[in-house]
Residue, then its C-alpha position, 0 to 999 in steps of 0.5 A: m500500500s505504500d506505493a499509493t502514498p502521495v508524494f509532494q517534494i521540491q527537487r530544486m529552485y533555480l533562475k531559468d532566465l533573466s534580462l536587464e535592459q537599459p536602452n536609453s542610458p545614460q541620457i534618460l538617467l539625467e531625467q527628473a520625471q517620476p517613472q511609470v512601472d508596468i509589471n506583468l506576471a505569467m505562470g507556466a508548468e509543464a511535465a519534465g518526466e514520469g511524476i516530475f513537473e517544471v513550474t515557472v513564474t515570469a515577471t516582466v518589469t517595464t519602467k518608463v520615463n516620458d514614454k521612454v524605457l528606463f529599464l526593462v527587467e525579465a526573470k523567469q524563476a523555476g521550481i522542479f517538483e516531484i508530485r506522485n499518487v495525488p488525486e487527478d482532481q487535485m493535481q492542477g490545484i497543486i501545480s497552478i497554486v501551491c507550486p507557484q506560491m513556493v516559487y514566487p518569493y524567490l523571483r520577488a527577491i530577484v527582481s528587487d535585487v537586479c533593480t538594486r544592482a542596476g542602480f535603481p530603487p528596488i521594485l517590490l513585487t506585490e503578493v499574489n493569490f494564485q488560488a484566486m487567480f486559479e479559480a478565476q481562470q477555472a471559471q473563464a475556462a468553464a465559460q469557454g467550455n474547455g473544462g479548465s485544462q489550461i494551466i498557463t496564466s498571465i497577470n496584469 
């Protein structure tokens, strides 16, 4: 009976991709106007093997001054999770809620650190309610008639 014991383990957390661009430097650094910050988040998940899943959370932070890009940071944090013997009706919730909640704090720290190291004040990503996001996605998927099988999500 031990073969049916549910398994949930973090195998690894890692930074999958990181990009910083300052396309209008150094001229734009002399501007005194207040920057406008736009933050987009996306979540993705895919099977990496039998019972192994990679879950990613990506943040794209675009900061502009007078419609010119001051800096752009894109970071993708990933986690590899072993998930076995979990009822199918619970699997998508684990992958879309539990796993991103574990990955997201690493992403927040990286974005803040990159901004600081680039010479700007840190950008502090707000907390995200992945459960509410998942439930909204499920409701939207049900309304569209595809049963909620999609696990790629974007937040603006």
